[in-house]
Backbone of each chain as ProteinMPNN parsed JSONL, in Angstrom:
{"seq_chain_A": "MRTGMVEGPLDPRALLDEVAQHRNGATVLFVGTVREMNEGEAVSGLDYSAYAGMAESELASIAREAAARWATNDIVVEHRTGSLQLGEASVVIAVAHPHRGEAYEASRYIIEELKKRLPVWKREHYADGRAEWVANAEMENGKWKMDAEKV", "coords_chain_A": {"N_chain_A": [[99.981, 104.521, 97.171], [102.676, 102.045, 97.21], [103.515, 98.623, 96.217], [106.241, 96.009, 96.032], [107.69, 93.201, 95.286], [111.858, 92.509, 95.326], [113.428, 91.986, 92.47], [116.082, 92.733, 92.353], [118.738, 95.226, 93.552], [117.779, 97.072, 96.076], [116.919, 100.45, 96.158], [116.806, 102.918, 98.632], [116.849, 105.499, 98.864], [115.524, 106.299, 96.393], [112.488, 105.562, 96.988], [112.228, 107.338, 99.497], [112.174, 109.401, 98.091], [109.265, 108.734, 96.247], [107.392, 108.79, 98.361], [106.858, 111.561, 99.118], [105.575, 114.098, 99.646], [103.506, 117.692, 99.717], [101.841, 117.507, 101.912], [102.666, 115.937, 103.529], [104.504, 116.095, 107.382], [106.889, 114.359, 107.723], [108.5, 111.418, 107.976], [109.172, 108.805, 107.387], [111.729, 106.126, 108.024], [112.606, 102.824, 106.954], [115.051, 101.026, 106.865], [116.038, 97.597, 106.026], [118.714, 95.316, 107.015], [121.274, 92.775, 105.611], [122.849, 91.002, 108.172], [125.918, 89.841, 109.713], [126.338, 88.501, 111.706], [123.974, 86.098, 113.16], [122.645, 84.6, 115.569], [125.008, 83.789, 116.998], [126.462, 82.92, 115.128], [128.627, 83.488, 112.093], [127.195, 85.075, 109.298], [127.692, 84.726, 105.792], [126.16, 85.398, 103.707], [123.012, 85.831, 102.139], [119.582, 83.775, 100.989], [117.374, 84.99, 99.852], [114.114, 83.402, 98.817], [110.553, 83.252, 97.675], [106.83, 82.339, 97.608], [105.796, 83.358, 94.573], [103.272, 84.723, 93.8], [101.717, 84.983, 95.788], [103.182, 86.04, 98.19], [103.475, 88.996, 97.188], [100.458, 89.749, 97.176], [100.622, 89.918, 99.845], [102.031, 91.27, 101.219], [100.469, 93.988, 99.786], [98.383, 93.649, 100.875], [98.842, 94.082, 103.217], [100.294, 96.16, 103.514], [97.963, 98.064, 102.448], [96.502, 97.791, 104.598], [97.86, 98.601, 106.758], [97.496, 101.683, 105.725], [94.916, 102.248, 105.391], [94.234, 102.398, 108.636], [96.068, 104.423, 109.605], [95.362, 105.783, 107.818], [96.728, 106.973, 105.993], [97.852, 107.624, 102.265], [100.913, 107.743, 101.406], [102.623, 105.094, 101.44], [105.547, 102.934, 100.74], [106.61, 100.064, 99.806], [109.435, 97.918, 98.895], [111.058, 94.527, 98.933], [113.557, 91.871, 99.196], [114.533, 89.846, 96.229], [116.45, 87.071, 95.798], [119.602, 86.382, 96.201], [121.595, 88.264, 98.795], [124.478, 89.785, 99.846], [126.175, 90.585, 102.752], [125.707, 93.256, 104.82], [123.637, 94.998, 102.807], [120.732, 95.613, 101.608], [117.484, 94.922, 102.192], [114.698, 94.52, 102.537], [113.152, 97.68, 102.562], [111.318, 99.884, 103.458], [109.011, 102.69, 103.408], [107.083, 105.404, 104.71], [104.973, 108.217, 104.581], [103.556, 111.034, 106.291], [101.442, 113.422, 107.093], [102.004, 113.688, 110.366], [104.402, 112.97, 112.626], [104.267, 110.873, 114.537], [102.141, 108.889, 113.77], [103.696, 108.095, 111.263], [105.504, 106.971, 112.839], [104.381, 104.415, 113.945], [102.706, 103.235, 111.504], [104.326, 102.505, 110.62], [105.97, 100.886, 112.276], [104.186, 99.078, 111.748], [103.982, 97.542, 109.286], [106.572, 96.123, 109.49], [106.977, 94.361, 111.009], [104.625, 93.168, 110.77], [104.697, 92.582, 108.355], [107.114, 89.989, 109.08], [105.579, 88.031, 110.119], [103.973, 87.139, 108.522], [104.91, 87.445, 105.57], [105.024, 85.638, 102.948], [108.46, 84.395, 102.389], [111.028, 82.915, 102.834], [114.218, 82.188, 103.516], [117.414, 81.536, 103.389], [120.766, 81.274, 104.741], [123.917, 81.571, 104.212], [126.383, 80.466, 106.259], [130.088, 81.208, 106.663], [131.535, 79.07, 107.587], [130.287, 77.637, 105.666], [129.158, 75.97, 105.83], [124.471, 75.768, 105.267], [121.881, 77.184, 105.948], [118.274, 76.657, 106.258], [116.455, 79.827, 107.952], [114.085, 80.781, 110.363], [111.789, 83.568, 111.189], [112.02, 84.762, 114.238], [109.25, 85.378, 115.338], [108.222, 83.477, 114.457], [107.068, 79.852, 115.49], [107.892, 76.367, 116.07], [106.658, 76.238, 112.933], [103.795, 77.81, 113.393], [102.785, 80.88, 113.749], [103.201, 82.29, 116.41], [101.685, 84.01, 118.21], [98.139, 83.655, 118.345], [96.986, 80.914, 116.028], [94.177, 80.526, 115.244], [92.844, 82.561, 114.085], [93.46, 83.68, 111.683]], "CA_chain_A": [[100.794, 103.043, 97.808], [102.739, 101.508, 95.961], [104.641, 97.362, 97.323], [106.952, 94.899, 95.628], [108.887, 92.04, 95.695], [112.138, 92.722, 94.027], [115.107, 90.588, 92.573], [117.744, 94.179, 92.113], [119.269, 95.749, 94.912], [117.214, 98.163, 97.084], [117.649, 101.915, 95.821], [115.964, 103.581, 99.492], [116.664, 106.649, 98.423], [114.082, 106.313, 95.785], [111.505, 105.291, 97.994], [111.714, 107.82, 100.026], [111.287, 110.422, 97.338], [108.105, 108.397, 96.358], [106.054, 108.976, 99.361], [107.449, 112.65, 99.822], [104.22, 115.36, 99.607], [103.814, 118.64, 101.349], [100.686, 117.817, 102.877], [103.339, 115.494, 104.785], [105.406, 117.193, 107.719], [107.189, 113.763, 108.646], [108.72, 110.738, 106.56], [110.262, 107.515, 107.971], [112.292, 105.173, 106.61], [113.282, 101.029, 107.559], [116.136, 99.956, 106.199], [116.208, 96.253, 107.469], [120.176, 94.956, 105.944], [121.643, 91.641, 106.526], [123.92, 90.972, 109.342], [127.292, 89.411, 110.002], [125.745, 87.564, 112.659], [122.749, 85.683, 113.483], [122.448, 83.96, 116.338], [126.074, 83.399, 116.974], [126.784, 81.947, 113.319], [128.788, 83.913, 111.203], [127.082, 84.845, 108.374], [128.394, 85.846, 104.425], [125.282, 85.615, 102.616], [122.06, 84.587, 102.007], [119.095, 83.966, 99.328], [115.252, 84.603, 99.837], [112.356, 82.591, 97.748], [109.669, 83.963, 97.615], [106.204, 82.494, 97.046], [105.617, 84.963, 94.367], [102.453, 85.874, 93.309], [100.844, 85.165, 97.62], [104.08, 87.706, 98.407], [102.582, 90.194, 96.556], [99.649, 90.088, 97.781], [100.164, 89.407, 100.795], [102.589, 92.591, 100.95], [100.092, 94.645, 99.464], [96.949, 94.139, 101.657], [99.751, 94.933, 105.036], [100.418, 98.063, 103.159], [96.274, 98.6, 102.648], [96.187, 97.841, 106.398], [98.483, 100.508, 107.647], [97.064, 102.414, 104.542], [93.208, 102.467, 106.325], [94.711, 102.434, 109.748], [96.946, 105.422, 109.928], [95.557, 107.558, 107.187], [97.534, 107.978, 105.066], [98.69, 106.397, 101.551], [102.015, 107.817, 100.827], [103.186, 103.868, 101.836], [106.081, 102.411, 99.399], [107.567, 98.765, 100.548], [110.047, 96.57, 98.659], [111.139, 93.124, 99.935], [114.565, 91.182, 97.726], [114.662, 87.996, 96.694], [117.917, 86.299, 95.693], [120.968, 86.368, 96.939], [122.229, 89.225, 99.067], [125.58, 90.002, 100.386], [126.252, 91.418, 104.069], [125.304, 95.067, 104.583], [122.907, 94.729, 101.633], [118.991, 95.573, 101.605], [116.71, 93.227, 102.577], [113.633, 94.929, 102.943], [112.712, 98.836, 102.521], [109.958, 100.494, 104.094], [109.083, 104.795, 103.381], [106.076, 105.736, 105.595], [105.064, 109.652, 105.061], [102.893, 111.391, 107.062], [101.82, 114.547, 108.338], [102.595, 113.426, 111.956], [105.696, 112.019, 113.253], [103.822, 109.568, 115.98], [101.233, 108.317, 112.701], [104.038, 107.825, 110.193], [106.604, 105.415, 112.813], [103.644, 103.679, 114.698], [102.68, 102.878, 110.402], [105.749, 101.969, 110.002], [106.524, 99.643, 112.999], [103.075, 97.4, 112.105], [104.136, 96.916, 108.091], [108.35, 95.219, 109.164], [106.042, 93.886, 112.018], [103.598, 92.245, 110.174], [105.547, 91.17, 106.955], [107.941, 89.538, 109.471], [105.232, 87.332, 110.641], [103.084, 87.034, 107.511], [104.925, 87.434, 104.07], [105.354, 83.178, 102.187], [109.522, 84.074, 101.795], [112.214, 82.227, 102.972], [115.705, 82.695, 104.299], [118.856, 80.197, 103.097], [121.742, 81.876, 105.424], [125.365, 80.975, 104.169], [127.747, 80.608, 106.756], [131.5, 81.736, 106.729], [132.07, 77.704, 107.228], [130.857, 76.367, 104.065], [127.196, 75.384, 106.272], [124.167, 76.905, 104.753], [120.233, 76.574, 106.507], [116.236, 77.873, 106.339], [115.888, 79.803, 109.237], [112.849, 81.378, 110.499], [112.119, 84.332, 111.816], [111.884, 84.723, 115.691], [108.048, 85.598, 115.75], [107.263, 81.948, 114.235], [107.414, 78.388, 116.606], [106.829, 75.099, 114.695], [105.628, 76.773, 112.012], [102.786, 78.129, 113.657], [102.715, 81.92, 114.6], [103.295, 81.97, 118.235], [99.508, 84.4, 118.261], [96.402, 82.93, 117.724], [96.683, 81.299, 114.508], [92.829, 80.354, 114.643], [93.154, 83.793, 113.828], [93.673, 83.655, 109.91]], "C_chain_A": [[101.472, 101.953, 96.94], [103.031, 99.773, 97.078], [104.857, 96.981, 96.13], [108.515, 93.936, 95.663], [109.872, 92.472, 94.606], [114.08, 92.43, 93.55], [116.412, 91.697, 92.593], [117.999, 94.569, 93.348], [118.009, 97.002, 94.629], [117.041, 99.455, 96.522], [116.371, 102.778, 97.3], [115.629, 105.2, 99.677], [115.314, 107.73, 97.277], [112.798, 105.94, 96.37], [110.908, 106.695, 98.802], [111.145, 109.45, 99.074], [109.966, 110.214, 96.404], [107.03, 108.928, 96.68], [106.269, 110.549, 99.438], [106.432, 113.795, 99.221], [104.606, 116.307, 100.146], [102.845, 118.717, 101.846], [101.546, 116.607, 103.718], [104.359, 115.797, 105.943], [106.265, 115.717, 108.032], [107.104, 111.907, 107.631], [109.86, 109.811, 107.552], [110.366, 106.137, 107.302], [113.035, 104.225, 106.914], [113.86, 100.947, 106.325], [116.169, 98.414, 106.869], [117.42, 95.634, 106.077], [120.554, 93.66, 106.402], [122.827, 91.568, 107.212], [124.552, 89.967, 109.167], [126.942, 88.011, 110.484], [124.412, 86.876, 112.939], [122.641, 84.689, 114.11], [123.094, 82.756, 116.847], [126.593, 82.951, 116.051], [127.379, 82.986, 112.773], [128.282, 83.878, 110.021], [127.578, 85.251, 106.781], [127.668, 85.432, 103.942], [124.253, 85.42, 102.768], [121.061, 85.033, 100.895], [117.721, 83.978, 100.471], [114.734, 83.857, 98.407], [111.534, 83.232, 98.621], [108.469, 82.74, 96.923], [105.434, 83.422, 96.276], [104.57, 85.532, 94.743], [101.958, 85.876, 95.244], [102.363, 86.557, 98.221], [103.795, 88.887, 97.876], [101.809, 90.734, 96.966], [99.154, 90.619, 98.764], [100.753, 91.098, 101.443], [101.565, 94.019, 100.448], [99.049, 95.105, 100.897], [98.014, 94.612, 103.354], [99.848, 96.131, 105.061], [99.266, 99.063, 102.969], [96.268, 98.544, 104.312], [96.265, 99.008, 107.128], [97.981, 101.892, 106.898], [95.537, 103.354, 105.757], [93.904, 102.795, 107.494], [94.986, 103.648, 110.323], [96.305, 106.372, 108.526], [96.371, 108.339, 106.382], [98.0, 106.945, 103.126], [99.853, 106.267, 100.52], [103.449, 106.587, 101.694], [103.746, 103.296, 99.915], [106.45, 101.529, 100.266], [107.893, 97.829, 99.526], [110.762, 95.494, 99.261], [112.085, 92.508, 98.485], [113.937, 90.127, 97.582], [115.473, 87.794, 95.929], [118.518, 86.556, 96.307], [121.449, 87.713, 97.149], [123.498, 89.169, 100.118], [125.628, 91.117, 101.415], [125.893, 93.223, 104.31], [123.795, 95.27, 103.224], [120.864, 94.501, 102.312], [118.203, 95.142, 101.757], [115.17, 93.428, 102.467], [113.572, 97.438, 103.616], [111.507, 99.69, 102.482], [110.059, 102.092, 103.996], [107.365, 104.468, 103.733], [106.126, 107.685, 105.23], [103.499, 110.01, 105.242], [102.422, 112.677, 107.271], [101.871, 114.964, 109.663], [103.403, 112.625, 112.55], [105.37, 110.34, 113.906], [103.328, 108.564, 114.375], [102.859, 107.356, 111.851], [105.53, 106.238, 111.28], [105.757, 104.45, 112.64], [103.638, 102.859, 113.124], [103.781, 101.52, 109.88], [106.592, 100.474, 110.466], [105.365, 98.354, 112.897], [103.811, 96.895, 110.543], [105.533, 95.747, 108.714], [107.356, 94.489, 110.358], [104.766, 92.336, 111.652], [104.116, 91.536, 109.132], [106.413, 89.934, 107.636], [107.636, 87.428, 109.763], [104.175, 86.132, 109.714], [103.475, 86.507, 106.177], [105.643, 86.028, 104.334], [107.282, 84.271, 101.793], [110.355, 83.749, 102.378], [113.465, 82.553, 102.753], [117.083, 81.937, 104.436], [120.011, 80.785, 103.634], [122.947, 81.301, 105.397], [125.991, 81.484, 105.43], [129.044, 80.651, 106.554], [132.399, 79.908, 106.924], [131.631, 76.909, 106.136], [129.277, 76.548, 103.998], [125.998, 76.858, 105.011], [122.9, 76.056, 105.341], [119.108, 77.873, 106.035], [116.875, 77.99, 107.744], [114.841, 80.984, 108.896], [112.837, 82.556, 111.231], [111.638, 83.897, 113.437], [109.904, 84.461, 115.744], [107.337, 84.47, 115.504], [108.356, 80.646, 115.29], [107.103, 77.346, 116.177], [105.963, 75.17, 114.108], [104.457, 77.249, 111.834], [103.353, 79.765, 114.238], [102.741, 81.91, 116.343], [101.355, 82.515, 118.883], [98.917, 83.105, 117.61], [96.561, 82.357, 116.113], [95.17, 80.682, 114.404], [92.594, 82.16, 113.752], [92.222, 84.699, 112.324], [92.105, 84.079, 109.537]], "O_chain_A": [[100.915, 101.179, 96.161], [102.827, 99.714, 98.291], [104.136, 97.292, 95.182], [109.713, 94.028, 95.93], [109.525, 92.757, 93.46], [115.212, 92.582, 94.009], [117.57, 91.364, 92.846], [117.306, 94.107, 94.254], [117.549, 97.554, 93.63], [116.944, 98.576, 95.667], [115.247, 103.148, 96.959], [114.75, 105.851, 100.243], [114.712, 108.804, 97.263], [111.92, 106.376, 95.626], [109.745, 107.097, 98.831], [110.214, 110.229, 99.278], [109.507, 111.195, 95.818], [106.084, 109.374, 96.031], [105.378, 110.88, 100.221], [106.776, 114.31, 98.157], [105.593, 116.347, 100.88], [102.552, 119.796, 102.362], [100.953, 116.304, 104.753], [105.469, 115.769, 105.411], [106.496, 115.909, 109.226], [106.196, 111.401, 106.972], [110.902, 110.081, 108.148], [109.691, 105.419, 106.564], [114.2, 104.506, 107.195], [113.421, 100.842, 105.18], [116.312, 98.194, 108.072], [117.241, 95.525, 104.864], [120.218, 93.34, 107.542], [123.828, 92.121, 106.756], [124.036, 89.052, 108.526], [127.117, 86.893, 109.999], [123.581, 87.774, 112.801], [122.514, 83.653, 113.456], [122.697, 81.616, 117.088], [127.603, 82.346, 116.411], [126.565, 83.905, 112.873], [128.603, 82.903, 109.342], [127.887, 86.442, 106.737], [128.212, 84.589, 103.228], [124.099, 84.653, 103.718], [121.201, 85.986, 100.129], [117.327, 83.295, 101.416], [115.108, 83.94, 97.238], [111.649, 83.624, 99.783], [108.836, 82.156, 95.904], [104.607, 84.178, 96.787], [104.474, 86.437, 95.572], [101.936, 86.965, 95.816], [102.205, 87.738, 98.529], [104.076, 89.87, 98.562], [101.884, 91.928, 97.254], [98.151, 91.304, 98.966], [100.009, 91.907, 101.997], [101.997, 95.118, 100.797], [98.926, 96.121, 101.58], [97.69, 95.356, 104.279], [99.671, 96.98, 105.935], [99.293, 100.28, 103.151], [95.954, 99.504, 105.016], [95.567, 99.843, 107.705], [98.072, 102.999, 107.429], [95.362, 104.374, 106.424], [94.36, 103.921, 107.295], [94.395, 104.047, 111.327], [96.739, 107.495, 108.271], [96.633, 109.518, 106.144], [98.37, 105.774, 103.056], [100.035, 105.538, 99.545], [104.531, 106.858, 102.215], [103.213, 103.221, 98.809], [106.664, 101.873, 101.428], [107.062, 97.005, 99.144], [111.099, 95.772, 100.412], [111.745, 92.545, 97.303], [113.125, 89.539, 98.297], [115.296, 88.532, 94.96], [118.087, 87.129, 97.307], [121.739, 88.423, 96.186], [123.409, 88.501, 101.148], [125.275, 92.274, 101.189], [126.05, 94.124, 103.487], [123.117, 96.268, 103.467], [120.193, 93.73, 102.997], [118.155, 94.495, 100.71], [114.457, 92.437, 102.308], [113.868, 98.075, 104.626], [110.893, 100.066, 101.483], [111.034, 102.701, 104.434], [106.636, 103.618, 103.223], [107.099, 108.368, 105.553], [102.532, 109.537, 104.645], [103.326, 113.283, 107.846], [101.817, 116.112, 110.106], [103.021, 111.54, 112.99], [105.909, 109.237, 113.811], [104.07, 107.681, 113.944], [102.98, 106.134, 111.929], [106.104, 105.242, 110.839], [105.857, 103.647, 111.712], [104.376, 101.874, 113.101], [103.915, 100.456, 109.276], [107.252, 99.603, 109.9], [105.369, 97.261, 113.463], [104.251, 95.747, 110.6], [105.449, 94.57, 108.363], [107.083, 93.508, 109.666], [104.387, 91.243, 112.073], [104.081, 90.321, 108.936], [106.512, 88.907, 106.964], [108.311, 86.399, 109.737], [103.789, 84.988, 109.955], [102.904, 85.584, 105.597], [106.341, 85.518, 105.211], [107.193, 84.912, 100.746], [110.828, 84.827, 102.738], [113.777, 83.22, 101.767], [117.696, 81.802, 105.495], [120.696, 80.949, 102.625], [123.267, 80.559, 106.325], [126.126, 82.683, 105.671], [129.25, 79.587, 105.969], [133.524, 79.629, 106.51], [132.174, 75.904, 105.679], [128.484, 76.907, 103.128], [126.255, 77.91, 104.424], [122.763, 74.833, 105.32], [119.064, 79.062, 105.718], [117.449, 77.167, 108.457], [114.682, 81.728, 107.927], [113.804, 82.737, 111.971], [111.012, 82.875, 113.718], [109.413, 83.416, 116.17], [106.227, 84.229, 115.979], [109.539, 80.548, 115.619], [105.933, 77.223, 115.816], [104.849, 74.662, 114.23], [103.892, 77.303, 110.742], [104.254, 79.819, 115.075], [102.035, 81.31, 117.155], [100.427, 81.967, 119.479], [99.126, 82.159, 116.85], [96.342, 83.075, 115.138], [94.939, 80.278, 113.264], [92.013, 82.347, 112.683], [91.323, 85.492, 112.044], [91.759, 84.192, 108.361]]}, "seq_chain_B": "MTVRVLLFASYADALGASEVALEMPAGTLVRDVLARVKSLAAGKRIPDRPLVAVNQRYAREDQAVTASDEVAIIPPVAGG", "coords_chain_B": {"N_chain_B": [[89.612, 63.556, 92.739], [92.133, 65.238, 91.695], [94.303, 67.36, 93.999], [96.716, 70.133, 93.626], [99.499, 71.247, 95.546], [102.122, 72.886, 96.673], [104.935, 73.221, 97.827], [107.647, 74.585, 99.724], [111.022, 76.024, 100.165], [111.75, 74.954, 103.102], [110.187, 72.759, 103.349], [109.931, 71.581, 101.004], [112.422, 70.98, 100.679], [112.345, 68.685, 102.433], [110.856, 67.113, 101.526], [111.358, 66.246, 98.765], [110.154, 68.06, 96.341], [109.264, 70.612, 94.58], [106.618, 70.859, 94.764], [103.807, 68.363, 94.859], [100.604, 66.253, 93.781], [98.374, 65.371, 94.23], [95.509, 62.31, 94.789], [92.359, 63.352, 96.211], [88.818, 62.302, 97.529], [86.045, 64.086, 96.986], [84.973, 66.82, 98.94], [86.572, 67.756, 100.25], [89.292, 68.529, 103.11], [91.319, 70.807, 103.788], [92.641, 69.941, 106.644], [92.937, 67.507, 105.888], [94.171, 66.922, 103.018], [96.948, 68.136, 103.86], [97.643, 65.896, 106.374], [97.705, 63.861, 104.404], [99.396, 64.826, 102.706], [101.906, 64.365, 104.799], [101.326, 61.252, 104.903], [103.041, 61.027, 103.454], [106.277, 60.166, 102.322], [109.047, 60.914, 104.128], [106.892, 63.077, 104.611], [106.904, 63.205, 107.332], [108.253, 65.379, 108.257], [107.183, 67.935, 108.392], [105.735, 69.848, 109.883], [102.766, 69.375, 112.513], [100.779, 70.959, 112.048], [100.857, 72.706, 110.244], [101.106, 76.403, 109.093], [98.75, 76.922, 105.957], [98.231, 77.819, 103.1], [95.036, 78.275, 100.594], [94.393, 79.011, 97.108], [96.425, 81.537, 97.446], [96.247, 82.767, 99.705], [96.259, 82.519, 103.241], [94.396, 79.411, 104.758], [92.238, 78.014, 106.603], [92.246, 75.109, 108.855], [89.529, 73.766, 108.17], [88.722, 74.562, 106.325], [87.349, 74.041, 103.008], [88.471, 72.152, 100.481], [89.165, 72.368, 96.96], [88.751, 70.717, 93.416], [89.959, 72.695, 91.441], [91.951, 74.075, 93.196], [94.434, 75.858, 94.661], [97.099, 74.687, 96.692], [99.099, 75.214, 99.16], [101.383, 74.817, 101.253], [103.349, 76.08, 104.141], [106.404, 77.363, 104.678], [107.904, 77.796, 108.035], [107.976, 81.803, 108.494], [110.23, 84.074, 106.655], [110.266, 86.428, 105.98], [111.705, 90.2, 105.722]], "CA_chain_B": [[89.782, 64.666, 92.322], [93.83, 65.758, 91.748], [95.282, 68.528, 94.183], [98.02, 70.33, 93.576], [100.245, 70.927, 96.646], [103.36, 73.417, 96.624], [105.66, 73.029, 98.334], [108.725, 75.738, 99.787], [111.947, 76.273, 101.526], [112.842, 73.497, 103.936], [109.337, 72.108, 102.985], [110.096, 71.479, 99.587], [114.145, 69.967, 100.939], [112.646, 67.33, 102.999], [110.073, 65.913, 100.084], [112.418, 66.188, 97.627], [110.13, 67.718, 95.021], [108.342, 71.514, 95.446], [104.983, 70.371, 93.897], [102.825, 67.262, 94.536], [99.629, 65.241, 93.257], [96.803, 63.871, 95.801], [94.205, 61.829, 94.431], [92.038, 63.124, 97.177], [87.739, 62.357, 97.369], [85.481, 65.266, 96.434], [84.621, 67.021, 100.286], [87.938, 67.606, 101.199], [89.731, 69.449, 104.142], [92.623, 71.38, 104.359], [93.185, 69.135, 107.239], [92.453, 66.62, 104.683], [95.123, 67.946, 102.219], [98.119, 67.601, 104.587], [97.418, 64.415, 107.05], [98.283, 63.124, 102.921], [101.317, 64.831, 102.488], [101.882, 63.565, 106.018], [101.894, 60.107, 104.517], [104.492, 60.287, 101.888], [107.448, 59.816, 102.56], [109.532, 61.872, 104.747], [106.445, 63.605, 104.985], [106.83, 63.313, 108.856], [109.07, 66.549, 108.833], [106.445, 68.546, 108.127], [104.457, 69.818, 111.498], [101.393, 68.632, 112.427], [99.978, 71.658, 112.05], [102.085, 73.918, 109.419], [100.233, 77.52, 108.06], [98.604, 77.067, 105.336], [97.587, 78.825, 101.697], [94.525, 78.126, 99.511], [94.652, 80.004, 96.121], [97.519, 81.789, 97.499], [95.787, 82.657, 101.012], [95.769, 82.009, 104.216], [93.486, 79.671, 104.966], [92.148, 77.101, 108.388], [92.502, 73.765, 109.098], [88.998, 73.339, 108.036], [88.983, 75.417, 104.986], [87.026, 73.0, 101.877], [89.547, 72.326, 99.128], [88.424, 71.239, 95.338], [90.375, 70.325, 92.046], [90.942, 73.643, 91.175], [92.283, 75.227, 94.333], [96.466, 75.974, 94.889], [96.948, 74.255, 98.798], [99.967, 75.754, 99.733], [102.228, 74.642, 102.875], [104.182, 77.696, 104.185], [107.763, 76.42, 106.225], [107.928, 79.366, 109.175], [108.513, 82.68, 107.088], [111.608, 84.67, 107.287], [110.762, 88.088, 105.952], [112.207, 91.578, 106.671]], "C_chain_B": [[91.454, 64.766, 92.263], [93.424, 67.003, 92.702], [96.501, 68.895, 94.58], [98.532, 71.085, 94.963], [101.743, 71.794, 96.553], [103.755, 73.292, 97.977], [107.13, 74.289, 98.51], [110.176, 75.458, 100.546], [112.339, 74.808, 101.797], [111.511, 72.286, 104.174], [109.86, 70.702, 101.945], [111.841, 69.88, 99.212], [113.119, 68.425, 101.204], [111.082, 66.708, 101.927], [110.552, 65.481, 99.193], [111.598, 67.288, 96.593], [109.161, 69.686, 95.904], [106.864, 71.437, 95.042], [104.054, 69.2, 93.625], [101.759, 67.464, 94.505], [98.987, 64.719, 93.752], [95.557, 64.059, 94.75], [93.213, 61.997, 95.985], [90.418, 63.128, 96.733], [87.115, 64.31, 97.26], [84.969, 65.362, 98.25], [86.132, 66.822, 101.21], [88.556, 69.097, 101.437], [90.279, 70.396, 103.794], [93.716, 70.344, 104.66], [93.456, 67.825, 107.304], [94.139, 66.503, 104.37], [96.736, 67.274, 103.232], [97.8, 66.335, 105.407], [98.056, 63.722, 105.842], [98.946, 63.339, 102.974], [101.883, 64.386, 103.831], [102.363, 62.425, 105.735], [102.767, 59.413, 104.393], [105.742, 60.058, 102.956], [108.65, 60.569, 102.825], [108.047, 63.1, 104.937], [105.909, 64.16, 106.669], [107.859, 64.585, 109.227], [108.634, 67.677, 108.44], [106.029, 68.674, 109.856], [103.705, 69.123, 110.973], [100.145, 69.404, 112.177], [100.556, 72.958, 110.612], [100.972, 75.121, 109.074], [99.626, 76.363, 105.929], [97.44, 77.506, 104.175], [96.462, 78.072, 101.154], [94.554, 79.414, 98.487], [95.197, 81.118, 97.457], [97.175, 83.111, 99.16], [95.442, 82.063, 101.932], [95.035, 81.258, 104.84], [93.12, 78.612, 106.545], [92.127, 76.196, 107.871], [90.535, 72.801, 108.203], [88.276, 73.659, 107.214], [88.618, 73.816, 104.054], [88.214, 73.005, 100.952], [89.099, 71.981, 98.341], [89.807, 71.758, 94.616], [91.073, 71.118, 91.918], [91.838, 74.711, 91.783], [93.727, 74.762, 94.204], [96.224, 76.016, 95.739], [98.718, 74.718, 98.305], [100.8, 75.4, 101.024], [103.317, 75.579, 103.066], [104.452, 77.249, 105.293], [107.35, 77.874, 107.15], [108.59, 80.394, 107.745], [109.343, 83.077, 107.636], [111.935, 86.127, 106.49], [111.331, 88.909, 106.422], [114.013, 91.793, 106.804]], "O_chain_B": [[91.949, 64.076, 93.154], [92.43, 67.667, 92.408], [97.228, 68.399, 95.441], [97.562, 71.62, 95.501], [102.646, 71.003, 96.281], [103.063, 73.268, 98.995], [107.578, 74.811, 97.489], [110.263, 74.656, 101.476], [112.908, 73.919, 101.163], [111.616, 71.269, 104.86], [110.048, 69.494, 102.092], [112.159, 68.928, 98.499], [113.109, 67.421, 100.492], [110.619, 65.577, 102.079], [110.279, 64.374, 98.728], [112.411, 67.606, 95.725], [108.719, 69.914, 97.03], [106.145, 72.419, 95.227], [103.569, 68.978, 92.516], [101.351, 68.528, 94.969], [98.941, 63.489, 93.782], [94.959, 64.989, 94.208], [93.219, 61.085, 96.811], [90.22, 63.782, 95.708], [87.726, 65.364, 97.438], [84.65, 64.341, 98.859], [86.552, 66.191, 102.18], [88.542, 70.146, 100.792], [89.462, 71.164, 103.286], [94.718, 69.929, 104.079], [93.949, 67.135, 108.196], [95.046, 66.151, 105.124], [97.305, 66.186, 103.145], [97.676, 65.458, 104.552], [98.976, 62.955, 106.126], [99.784, 62.496, 103.294], [102.807, 63.668, 103.449], [103.526, 62.164, 106.041], [103.23, 58.311, 104.687], [105.824, 59.83, 104.162], [109.334, 60.908, 101.859], [108.392, 64.123, 105.527], [105.079, 64.974, 107.072], [108.222, 64.75, 110.391], [109.445, 68.539, 108.103], [106.043, 67.815, 110.737], [103.605, 68.521, 109.904], [98.986, 68.998, 112.092], [100.251, 74.151, 110.602], [99.865, 74.688, 108.756], [100.143, 75.52, 105.197], [96.215, 77.529, 104.292], [96.781, 76.883, 101.154], [94.696, 80.574, 98.874], [94.402, 81.449, 98.337], [97.884, 84.075, 99.449], [94.565, 81.2, 101.897], [94.573, 81.872, 105.802], [93.926, 78.647, 107.475], [92.021, 76.082, 106.65], [90.439, 71.631, 107.833], [87.142, 73.182, 107.165], [89.245, 72.769, 104.216], [88.846, 74.048, 100.791], [88.343, 71.045, 98.6], [90.845, 72.403, 94.767], [92.295, 71.051, 92.042], [92.309, 75.738, 91.296], [94.138, 73.677, 93.793], [95.428, 76.838, 96.194], [99.276, 74.486, 97.232], [100.518, 76.187, 101.927], [104.13, 75.817, 102.172], [103.827, 76.9, 106.295], [106.578, 78.768, 106.805], [109.207, 80.139, 106.711], [109.58, 82.818, 108.816], [112.986, 86.748, 106.331], [111.672, 88.741, 107.593], [114.477, 92.732, 107.451]]}, "name": "protein", "num_of_chains": 2, "seq": "MRTGMVEGPLDPRALLDEVAQHRNGATVLFVGTVREMNEGEAVSGLDYSAYAGMAESELASIAREAAARWATNDIVVEHRTGSLQLGEASVVIAVAHPHRGEAYEASRYIIEELKKRLPVWKREHYADGRAEWVANAEMENGKWKMDAEKVMTVRVLLFASYADALGASEVALEMPAGTLVRDVLARVKSLAAGKRIPDRPLVAVNQRYAREDQAVTASDEVAIIPPVAGG"}
């Protein structure tokens, strides 16, 4: 298992290779990319900033939770920081497991949890020159929509 | 005691600083630190109950804060 916040371009192929083991029968690769439209706005690019130390530890916690729940250590997750262009990968999650059901579920868990918990922020730049901080849909008024008392 | 509070993204923009140092009494809780930050000029732009981390872990409002703690107010996150 390995996780990291990365300043340069992500290489999904390298993550696939990293989780490859003969014991595994299924590998799920998730790649999140910068989309050209967000909530009706034409996006030209974005900047990710992070609470560096906490982002590293939170990403590692999420991967550890998935590793424990689905019983595989063949998990690698990388998240970008810095400036990204349209189409560039912002996050790559590789999960390998003996069976596909568990691989899909663990991959889904990791992306959904990091969207709620990873302390990184996105400033979108728009085609008309404006820029704004935007939050994930999982967030509402600065809080998780789920019960915040659980933390 | 002096408590360091880290600010990020939209909250740092709102307060015009990425870090503030606050003089707080002993026995301070997370919610007391939040109330003090919100009393600063432009602090009203931070929501009433934002996410807070103490020493890089999400914390509850009733968690105690000591002088050596790193407190951070976490804006709505946008990873992925």
